[in-house]
C-alpha positions as CSV (number, residue, x, y, z in Angstrom):
1,X,0.1,0.3,-0.1
2,X,1.6,3.4,-1.1
3,X,1.5,6.1,1.5
4,X,1.8,9.8,0.3
5,X,4.4,12.2,1.6
6,X,1.5,14.8,2.2
7,X,0.0,11.7,4.3
8,X,3.2,11.2,6.3
9,X,3.9,14.9,6.9
10,X,0.0,15.5,8.2
11,X,0.6,12.3,10.6
12,X,3.6,13.8,11.8
13,X,2.5,17.4,12.1
14,X,-0.4,15.7,14.3
15,X,2.0,14.0,16.3
16,X,4.1,16.7,17.0
17,X,1.1,18.8,18.4
18,X,-0.3,15.6,20.3
19,X,2.6,15.7,22.4
20,X,2.9,19.4,22.9
21,X,-0.2,19.2,24.5
22,X,0.8,16.6,26.7
23,X,3.8,17.5,27.8
24,X,1.9,21.1,28.8
25,X,-0.4,19.4,30.5
26,X,1.6,16.8,32.0
27,X,1.9,17.6,35.9
28,X,3.5,15.2,38.5
29,X,1.4,13.7,41.3
30,X,1.3,15.8,44.4
31,X,4.3,16.3,46.9
32,X,3.2,16.6,50.6
33,X,5.1,20.0,51.2
34,X,3.9,20.6,55.2
35,X,1.7,19.8,57.0
36,X,-0.3,23.2,58.9
37,X,-0.2,23.0,62.5
38,X,-1.3,26.9,63.2
39,X,-4.4,27.1,64.6
40,X,-5.2,30.4,63.4
41,X,-5.1,28.4,60.0
42,X,-7.9,25.7,60.8
43,X,-10.6,26.5,58.1
44,X,-8.7,27.5,54.7
45,X,-11.1,27.7,51.9
46,X,-8.9,29.9,49.2
47,X,-5.2,30.1,48.1
48,X,-3.5,32.7,45.6
49,X,0.4,33.0,45.1
50,X,1.9,36.6,45.2
51,X,2.9,38.5,42.0
52,X,4.9,41.2,44.6
53,X,6.4,38.7,47.0
54,X,8.2,35.9,45.5
55,X,7.7,32.4,46.9
56,X,5.1,33.9,49.2
57,X,1.2,33.1,49.0
58,X,-2.1,34.2,50.5
59,X,-4.9,32.0,51.8
60,X,-7.6,33.1,54.1
61,X,-10.6,31.1,56.2
62,X,-13.8,30.3,55.9
63,X,-17.1,31.7,56.9
64,X,-17.2,33.5,60.2
65,X,-13.3,33.4,60.6
66,X,-11.3,36.9,60.7
67,X,-11.5,39.1,58.1
68,X,-7.8,39.3,57.1
69,X,-5.4,37.3,54.7
70,X,-2.6,35.2,56.0
71,X,0.8,35.0,54.1
72,X,2.5,31.9,54.2
73,X,5.9,30.9,52.5
74,X,6.6,28.0,50.3
75,X,6.9,25.7,53.0
76,X,3.4,26.2,54.6
77,X,4.7,28.7,57.4
78,X,2.8,31.3,58.7
79,X,5.0,35.1,57.8
80,X,2.2,37.9,57.8
81,X,-1.2,39.1,58.0
82,X,-3.1,42.0,56.2
83,X,-6.2,42.7,58.4
84,X,-9.4,44.2,56.1
85,X,-10.7,47.1,58.6
86,X,-14.2,47.8,58.4
87,X,-15.4,44.6,56.4
88,X,-16.6,41.2,58.0
89,X,-15.8,37.3,56.6
90,X,-19.7,36.3,56.5
91,X,-18.9,33.7,54.0
92,X,-14.8,33.9,52.1
93,X,-14.6,31.4,50.0
94,X,-12.0,32.1,47.5
95,X,-8.9,34.7,46.6
96,X,-7.3,35.7,43.1
97,X,-4.3,38.0,42.2
98,X,-4.5,40.1,39.3
99,X,-4.9,43.5,37.4
100,X,-6.9,46.4,38.4
101,X,-7.7,49.4,36.0
102,X,-5.0,51.3,37.2
103,X,-2.4,48.5,35.7
104,X,-1.7,47.8,39.9
105,X,-1.6,43.9,41.1
106,X,-4.4,43.3,43.6
107,X,-5.6,40.5,46.0
108,X,-9.3,39.6,45.7
109,X,-11.5,38.0,47.8
110,X,-15.0,36.5,47.3
111,X,-17.1,36.2,49.8
112,X,-19.5,34.6,47.5
113,X,-20.8,31.7,49.6
114,X,-24.3,30.7,50.6
115,X,-25.0,27.5,51.1
116,X,-29.1,28.1,51.3
117,X,-28.8,30.9,48.6
118,X,-30.3,33.1,50.5
119,X,-28.4,36.3,49.8
120,X,-29.5,38.4,47.1
121,X,-26.4,40.7,47.2
122,X,-23.0,39.1,47.3
123,X,-19.4,40.6,47.1
124,X,-15.8,40.9,46.6
125,X,-13.0,42.7,48.3
126,X,-10.2,44.1,46.8
127,X,-6.8,45.6,48.3
128,X,-3.3,46.1,46.7
129,X,-0.7,43.9,47.1
130,X,2.2,44.6,49.5
131,X,5.5,45.4,48.0
132,X,7.1,44.1,51.2
133,X,6.2,41.7,53.6
134,X,5.2,42.7,57.1
135,X,3.9,41.0,60.4
136,X,0.6,42.5,60.6
137,X,-0.8,45.2,57.8
138,X,-4.2,46.7,58.2
139,X,-5.8,48.0,54.8
140,X,-9.2,49.5,54.1
141,X,-10.5,47.5,51.1
142,X,-12.4,48.5,48.3
143,X,-15.9,46.8,48.0
144,X,-18.0,45.6,45.0
145,X,-21.5,44.2,45.6
146,X,-23.0,42.5,42.9
147,X,-26.2,39.9,41.7
148,X,-26.7,37.0,39.7
149,X,-29.4,37.0,36.9
150,X,-31.9,34.7,38.2
151,X,-31.5,34.8,41.6
152,X,-29.1,34.1,44.6
153,X,-26.1,31.0,43.6
154,X,-23.8,29.2,46.2
155,X,-20.3,29.9,44.9
156,X,-16.5,28.9,45.9
157,X,-14.6,29.5,42.8
158,X,-13.2,33.0,42.2
159,X,-10.2,33.8,39.2
160,X,-8.9,37.1,37.6
161,X,-8.0,37.3,34.3
162,X,-4.1,38.7,33.9
163,X,-5.1,40.0,30.0
164,X,-8.2,41.5,30.8
165,X,-8.9,42.1,34.3
166,X,-12.0,40.6,33.9
167,X,-13.4,38.6,37.4
168,X,-14.9,35.0,37.0
169,X,-17.1,33.0,39.1
170,X,-18.1,29.4,39.0
171,X,-21.3,28.0,40.6
172,X,-20.8,25.6,42.9
173,X,-24.3,23.9,44.5
174,X,-26.5,23.6,41.0
175,X,-26.2,19.7,39.0
176,X,-24.1,21.6,36.3
177,X,-21.9,24.6,37.2
178,X,-21.7,28.0,35.9
179,X,-19.4,30.5,34.8
180,X,-20.1,33.8,35.0
181,X,-18.4,37.3,34.2
182,X,-17.8,40.9,36.3
183,X,-16.0,43.1,33.4
184,X,-13.2,44.6,35.0
185,X,-14.5,48.4,33.9
186,X,-18.0,47.2,35.9
187,X,-15.9,47.3,39.4
188,X,-16.7,50.0,41.8
189,X,-19.8,50.7,39.8
190,X,-23.6,50.4,41.5
191,X,-26.3,47.8,40.4
192,X,-23.8,45.1,39.4
193,X,-25.2,42.2,37.6
194,X,-22.9,39.2,36.6
195,X,-23.1,37.7,32.9
196,X,-23.6,34.5,32.8
197,X,-21.4,32.8,30.3
198,X,-21.4,29.1,29.6
199,X,-22.3,25.7,31.8
200,X,-19.3,23.5,32.7
201,X,-19.2,19.8,32.7
202,X,-18.9,19.4,36.4
203,X,-20.4,20.2,40.0
204,X,-19.4,21.0,43.5
205,X,-17.0,23.5,42.2
206,X,-14.7,24.6,45.1
207,X,-12.0,26.7,43.9
208,X,-10.2,28.3,40.8
209,X,-7.4,30.2,39.4
210,X,-5.7,31.3,35.7
211,X,-1.6,31.3,35.7
212,X,-0.2,35.0,35.7
213,X,0.3,34.6,31.7
214,X,-3.4,33.4,31.0
215,X,-2.6,30.3,29.2
216,X,-3.8,28.1,31.7
217,X,-6.9,27.9,33.7
218,X,-7.8,25.0,37.1
219,X,-11.1,24.5,38.6
220,X,-11.1,21.9,41.2
221,X,-13.5,20.3,43.3
222,X,-13.9,17.6,45.6
223,X,-12.5,14.9,43.9
224,X,-11.1,16.0,40.6
225,X,-8.6,18.9,39.1
226,X,-10.2,20.4,35.8
227,X,-7.5,22.1,33.4
228,X,-7.8,23.8,30.1
229,X,-5.0,25.7,28.1
230,X,-5.8,29.0,26.9
231,X,-5.1,30.5,23.1
232,X,-3.0,33.4,22.5
233,X,-6.5,36.1,22.0
234,X,-8.9,33.6,22.9
235,X,-11.4,34.4,26.0
236,X,-11.3,32.7,29.0
237,X,-15.1,31.7,27.7
238,X,-14.0,30.2,24.5
239,X,-11.3,28.4,26.5
240,X,-13.3,26.7,28.9
241,X,-16.2,25.8,26.2
242,X,-13.6,22.8,25.1
243,X,-13.8,19.5,27.3
244,X,-11.4,20.2,30.0
245,X,-8.4,17.8,31.0
246,X,-8.4,16.2,34.3
247,X,-5.0,16.7,36.3
248,X,-3.3,15.1,39.3
249,X,-5.0,15.5,42.6
250,X,-4.2,13.9,46.0
251,X,-7.2,13.4,47.9
252,X,-8.0,15.7,50.6
253,X,-10.3,15.8,53.9
254,X,-12.2,18.7,52.2
255,X,-10.1,20.4,49.5
256,X,-11.1,24.0,48.4
257,X,-8.2,25.7,47.6
258,X,-5.9,25.7,44.6
259,X,-3.4,28.2,43.1
260,X,-0.7,28.1,40.2
261,X,2.8,29.6,40.7
262,X,3.1,32.6,39.1
263,X,5.6,30.8,36.8
264,X,2.9,28.8,35.8
265,X,4.7,25.5,36.3
266,X,3.7,24.3,39.2
267,X,0.1,24.3,41.6
268,X,-0.6,24.0,44.9
269,X,-3.6,22.4,47.0
270,X,-4.5,22.8,50.6
271,X,-8.1,21.6,52.3
272,X,-9.8,22.8,55.2
273,X,-9.0,21.1,58.9
274,X,-11.5,17.7,58.9
275,X,-11.8,15.2,61.0
276,X,-8.8,16.0,63.6
277,X,-6.7,15.8,60.1
278,X,-4.1,18.8,59.9
279,X,-4.3,20.5,56.5
280,X,-1.7,19.4,54.5
281,X,0.0,21.8,51.4
282,X,0.2,20.3,47.9
283,X,2.7,21.0,45.3
284,X,2.0,19.6,41.6
285,X,5.1,20.0,39.5
286,X,4.8,20.1,35.5
287,X,6.8,17.3,34.2
288,X,10.2,18.5,32.1
289,X,10.1,17.4,28.6
């Protein structure tokens, strides 16, 4: 049987693309970096790595906790705290780092938990990223309130697009989770309703992140981690319309937090403390070609 040169080239091209995608989406199994025994950090619900403080990450506790962000080093040690003055932690569920309209890097905290869909209005707090680490910093955050089309929703996943500055939320308790968008230019305005974008092929989302260069997207639930690659010039919505790839995940008692390293070459997960098990910080590193 004769095989044409064009067929050979097509096969070779297809194989190279598949190999490249495999390399880009290959992450190792989770390695336990440390066990967090700090009593202040017993209900961690969100994690995001700093863009201004190399090697450090931000975490926060869940509902009823202190209205504060804790700063951890790369081994999970508590090395600082940012207190939000005039704010309450009704149900903080996720955290993200991303740009503001002024070009500065901000920390966004989503007070978006609503187990019983009882709140017509929820909120996002925002503060500038610190330029140096201090043991305790006090700040007055900006607060953006908003609602959902069609009524209240429970959500635990927040991410900010580093390219557009748009804010994205993934719902949790509906049978098929929904992706919503808050355009960057609407932050700081009144009577904001989120834009409903697409349905996603899973439920119970608990955390999300976008890599610092905008090319990779993560969403996790209690059992799986879902991953998308985003092409240059592509919207978050279009990228997430494709079928996600499942990445390695070390089961946690109640894993709700996930975040990329700024390089995009690794991601962390972290659980709340449950069943008397202290939370373990796991790191998943991209495999070398």
